[in-house]
C-alpha positions, -999 to +999 in steps of 0.1 A: -360-540-474-360-551-443-322-566-450-311-535-463-329-515-437-320-533-406-304-567-414-271-552-436-268-518-409-264-544-381-239-566-403-218-533-409-221-524-373-211-561-360-183-564-385-165-530-379-170-537-339-155-573-344-124-559-366-112-534-337-118-554-311-099-581-321-073-553-329-072-546-297-073-582-284-043-590-306-022-561-294-033-573-256-023-607-258+008-602-284+041-619-281+075-605-292+101-633-305+135-634-285+160-618-313+188-638-290+188-671-315+192-647-347+218-627-332+242-652-319+235-678-352+265-685-369+249-680-403+250-643-418+219-648-439+187-626-438+156-643-418+136-663-440+111-650-416+115-619-400+110-617-363+073-598-361+048-591-332+018-621-330-004-590-335+003-587-373-007-624-379-038-628-359-052-593-367-047-602-408-069-633-402-099-616-389-093-586-409-091-615-444-122-633-428-146-600-425-133-585-459-145-620-472-180-621-459-186-587-467-177-589-503-200-622-502-230-608-489-233-592-528-243-555-516-221-531-533-227-505-508-222-527-473-191-535-489-183-501-498-191-491-457-168-516-443-138-505-465-142-473-453-148-483-417-118-508-422-096-476-439-102-457-403-092-486-382-061-494-405-050-458-401-063-447-369-059-473-348-034-500-362-009-479-379-010-447-353-002-473-326+026-488-344+040-453-350+035-442-311+051-476-304+083-469-326+088-435-316+081-445-276+107-471-281+131-459-305+165-467-298+190-445-276+221-425-289+252-451-291+229-484-281+248-517-298+226-547-313+238-573-293+219-603-275+202-594-240+205-606-210+178-621-185+143-631-195+132-628-228+107-603-248+080-633-246+086-640-212+083-611-202+048-604-218+035-635-197+046-619-171+022-587-180-009-607-198-010-625-160-010-589-145-030-573-168-056-598-168-061-590-129-064-555-136-087-528-152-092-535-187-105-503-200-084-480-216-070-471-255-054-494-277-022-475-272-025-469-238-023-506-234+005-515-260+027-486-245+021-501-210+028-534-218+060-525-238+070-501-213+073-537-189+094-551-217+121-524-231+135-519-200+173-516-212+187-500-240+197-534-257+159-548-250+146-511-265+165-518-295+151-557-302+120-544-297+124-516-324+137-537-349+106-560-343+086-529-345+099-523-379+096-558-390+056-560-378+052-525-402+068-540-432+051-577-426+021-562-424+023-543-452+028-574-472+001-595-455-026-568-462-012-570-500-021-602-502-051-605-485-065-575-506-054-596-541-074-629-523-107-608-519-104-586-550-107-622-573-140-629-554-156-597-568-161-609-604-180-642-585-201-622-564-209-594-586-214-604-619-240-575-633-228-542-646-198-522-635-199-531-596-174-556-592-148-530-617-161-501-589-155-522-556-123-533-568-110-497-577-121-489-543-102-516-526-075-512-544-074-475-530-072-489-497-046-507-502-023-482-518-029-457-491-020-485-466+010-495-484+022-456-488+016-450-454+033-481-442+064-471-462+067-441-449+065-449-414+093-475-423+113-446-444+112-423-411+121-448-387+154-462-404+163-430-408+162-428-368+175-460-364+207-449-385+214-420-368+205-431-333+229-465-332+250-464-366+257-431-380+287-424-352+297-458-351+303-456-389+323-423-383+345-439-358+352-470-382+365-453-408+389-434-386+400-459-373+404-476-406+425-449-423+444-446-386+485-439-395+475-445-434+495-425-460+494-417-494+524-396-500+548-426-503+582-435-523+572-471-519+537-496-521+537-531-522+504-546-538+493-566-511+495-539-484+458-541-475+460-528-437+433-505-446+408-526-457+411-559-437+402-532-405+373-519-425+362-556-434+367-566-398+348-538-383+319-533-408+310-572-402+310-567-368+285-535-368+263-547-400+261-586-391+234-581-365+210-558-384+213-584-411+204-612-391+173-598-377+157-571-401+134-581-427+153-586-458+133-551-476+137-530-449+177-543-447+178-528-482+166-499-470+188-493-443+217-505-467+209-475-490+208-451-458+244-463-446+261-462-483+243-422-490+264-414-457+294-433-465+298-420-498+299-391-485+324-394-456+350-412-480+348-385-505+353-358-475+384-383-466+400-377-502+396-341-501+415-341-466+443-354-481+449-324-501+489-320-508+492-356-491+490-376-525+519-386-548+514-410-579+525-442-559+501-432-530+471-426-558+475-461-564+472-474-530+442-450-527+426-465-553+433-504-537+422-492-505+388-474-517+375-498-540+385-527-514+360-509-487+335-502-520+333-538-530+329-552-498+303-528-488+284-540-523+297-573-524+259-586-528+243-551-533+260-542-569+230-514-577+247-494-546+279-489-564+262-456-585+261-444-551+303-442-550+305-427-582+316-390-571+339-411-552+353-434-580+359-406-602+376-382-578+402-412-579+400-418-613+415-386-619+441-388-592+453-418-611+454-398-650+485-384-662+474-354-678+437-339-684+439-355-718+426-390-707+394-376-692+376-367-722+349-385-736+337-398-699+302-393-686+313-372-653+295-362-627+319-343-613+318-304-619+351-291-640+357-274-610+357-305-590+378-322-618+402-293-614+406-294-576+406-335-579+441-325-601+452-306-577+453-330-550+486-349-559+515-331-547+538-340-580+515-321-605+521-289-585 
């Protein structure tokens, strides 16, 4: 009775305090890696270990130890109470802090992801820590973290670097959390061999993992959209405008080796996307590419529709080669993204058909009216 009435409640309070205080400390002493080596690297490959804040690794170690110690008490009620407290800390302290930081330091419109000049993030962080150690340590997790980041993210390029590191941190936090949850679930059968305690606790712990994963993914999806809209969307529009500059599809002759549009696109596209490929976690980069392709397919479709009365038979062949080259470059290592260009490829396909009989027995995503509109794009059919 003494254990249940005095010791276990005190244990729960201490574990909860330890977890939360460790999170505060992790944010206070965190370090941000320098993205410059990633960006200037000659290898265009995704990072094996994505650049993240040191806070997540420090905090996850504490969380794993605390969860294991809770399970090893052999007390189901204690585990349930600590899981409830962990849920509150993960949602109200950790995720909310990261979310506010992402919002506070989202990149300004038009920022280019390029190497920064001057002290890197880690050096600035060290200088701030020295100043902070001399001052007041009171305040919330976010106010201390925001103050630190304000000292770091002073320039547009540096803000973008910080934003990418924070995005990577959210994703890696979710991955690490999933791993420690699975590791600790494997301890349940040994510590709770009787009745249904093991299965009930497993359900509770898995629910915590599912909730945290969903909230992390929602945060990632939201801020990938912001990243795209702020720093990539307009550049993508400018890129396409420049690629199709002076291109004609109402032509009397066409050389098969004429690939000016594709060459322009490949050159400018790689310059634009490579820094993100080198710095973003691979799963985040895949989501980023999906967002890009969704917009790019719409832009390419608009380009085709704008060619009304400016395409003939030879021009349709040239158009098909140009668009195939662009789509091929985009989907070179991500073939699943080709489905996003299905409308574009079907419009071009119709442009190359001699008559409507060629369109039978095909699985169309275009409506009948859209197919008719595509037929009418060619001047030699009117």
